[in-house]
C-alpha positions as CSV (number, residue, x, y, z in Angstrom):
1,M,16.0,10.1,-11.0
2,S,13.0,7.8,-11.7
3,N,9.5,8.1,-10.4
4,D,10.1,4.8,-8.5
5,D,13.1,6.4,-6.8
6,D,11.1,9.4,-5.8
7,L,8.3,7.3,-4.4
8,M,10.8,5.1,-2.5
9,R,12.4,8.2,-0.9
10,M,8.9,9.4,0.2
11,R,8.0,6.0,1.6
12,L,11.3,5.8,3.6
13,G,10.8,9.4,4.9
14,A,7.3,8.5,6.1
15,L,8.6,5.3,7.8
16,D,11.3,7.4,9.5
17,S,8.7,9.8,10.8
18,I,6.6,6.9,12.2
19,D,9.7,5.6,13.9
20,A,10.3,9.1,15.5
21,L,6.6,9.2,16.7
22,N,7.0,5.7,18.2
23,K,10.2,6.8,20.0
24,D,9.1,10.3,21.1
25,I,5.4,9.8,21.9
26,Y,4.5,6.1,22.2
27,D,7.7,4.8,23.8
28,D,6.1,4.1,27.2
29,S,2.7,3.3,25.8
30,D,0.7,0.2,25.0
31,W,0.3,1.7,21.6
32,K,2.7,2.0,18.6
33,M,2.3,3.3,15.1
34,G,2.4,0.6,12.4
35,V,1.6,0.9,8.7
36,L,-1.6,-0.3,7.2
37,W,-0.8,-1.6,3.7
38,F,-2.9,-0.4,0.7
39,S,-2.4,-2.3,-2.5
40,A,-3.9,-0.8,-5.6
41,L,-5.6,-4.1,-6.3
42,A,-5.2,-3.2,-10.0
43,P,-5.0,-5.7,-12.9
44,T,-1.2,-5.1,-12.9
45,S,-0.8,-5.7,-9.1
46,R,1.7,-8.3,-8.3
47,T,0.5,-11.1,-6.0
48,G,3.0,-10.3,-3.3
49,H,1.8,-6.7,-3.2
50,A,-2.0,-7.6,-3.3
51,E,-1.5,-10.1,-0.5
52,R,-0.4,-7.3,1.8
53,H,-3.5,-5.3,1.4
54,G,-5.3,-4.6,4.7
55,V,-2.5,-5.9,6.9
56,V,-0.6,-3.9,9.4
57,Y,3.2,-4.1,9.4
58,T,6.0,-2.6,11.4
59,T,8.2,0.0,9.8
60,E,11.0,-2.6,9.8
61,E,8.8,-5.1,7.9
62,A,7.9,-2.5,5.3
63,R,11.5,-1.5,4.8
64,L,12.5,-5.2,4.4
65,F,9.8,-5.8,1.8
66,Y,10.9,-2.8,-0.3
67,S,14.6,-3.9,0.0
68,K,14.0,-7.2,-1.7
69,N,13.9,-8.0,-5.4
70,D,12.1,-5.5,-7.6
71,N,9.4,-4.8,-5.0
72,P,9.7,-1.0,-5.3
73,K,9.6,-1.1,-9.1
74,N,6.2,0.1,-10.5
75,C,4.7,-0.3,-7.1
76,L,1.3,1.4,-6.7
77,C,1.0,0.5,-3.0
78,S,0.7,3.1,-0.2
79,L,1.2,2.9,3.5
80,S,-0.9,4.6,6.1
81,P,0.1,5.1,9.7
82,T,-2.2,3.4,12.1
83,L,-2.2,2.8,15.9
84,V,-1.8,-0.8,17.1
85,N,-2.0,-2.1,20.7
86,V,1.3,-3.9,21.3
87,K,-0.2,-6.2,23.9
88,T,-3.4,-7.3,21.9
89,G,-2.5,-6.5,18.3
90,E,-5.8,-4.5,18.1
91,V,-6.0,-1.9,15.4
92,L,-8.2,1.2,16.0
93,Q,-9.5,1.2,12.4
94,T,-11.0,-2.3,12.7
95,E,-13.9,-1.6,10.4
96,L,-11.6,-0.3,7.7
97,V,-9.3,-3.3,7.9
98,E,-12.3,-5.7,7.6
99,K,-13.4,-3.9,4.5
100,M,-9.9,-4.0,3.0
101,L,-9.6,-7.7,3.7
102,F,-12.9,-8.4,2.0
103,A,-11.8,-6.4,-1.0
104,K,-8.5,-8.3,-1.1
105,K,-10.4,-11.6,-0.9
106,T,-12.7,-10.6,-3.8
107,F,-9.7,-9.3,-5.9
108,M,-7.6,-12.5,-5.3
109,K,-10.6,-14.7,-6.4
110,S,-11.0,-12.7,-9.6
111,V,-7.3,-12.9,-10.3
112,L,-7.2,-16.7,-9.7
113,I,-10.2,-17.3,-11.9
114,E,-8.7,-15.4,-14.9
């Protein structure tokens, strides 16, 4: 079993747990758990991974991403559960997301220059 396989099993387990929370706790709520995407923003980061940094996705969107191409291979990304208002799209960790988006913008500029 490879390290990529172990990481993928952990990611899928975490996504399953988030789905269970949404069903059991947030089912009748204006809030749902999504996943906030953290790219490593490393020199080896692939563009498709770096572009996701600081964006909140549904568990289905995260699973779809990892099901395509070689996306899980050598992936340094992590996903963090975060509450999202389903009506407004508001994320509770607004300040964190803003900082992440700034870091992504800076990283993408440096990658495009080199």
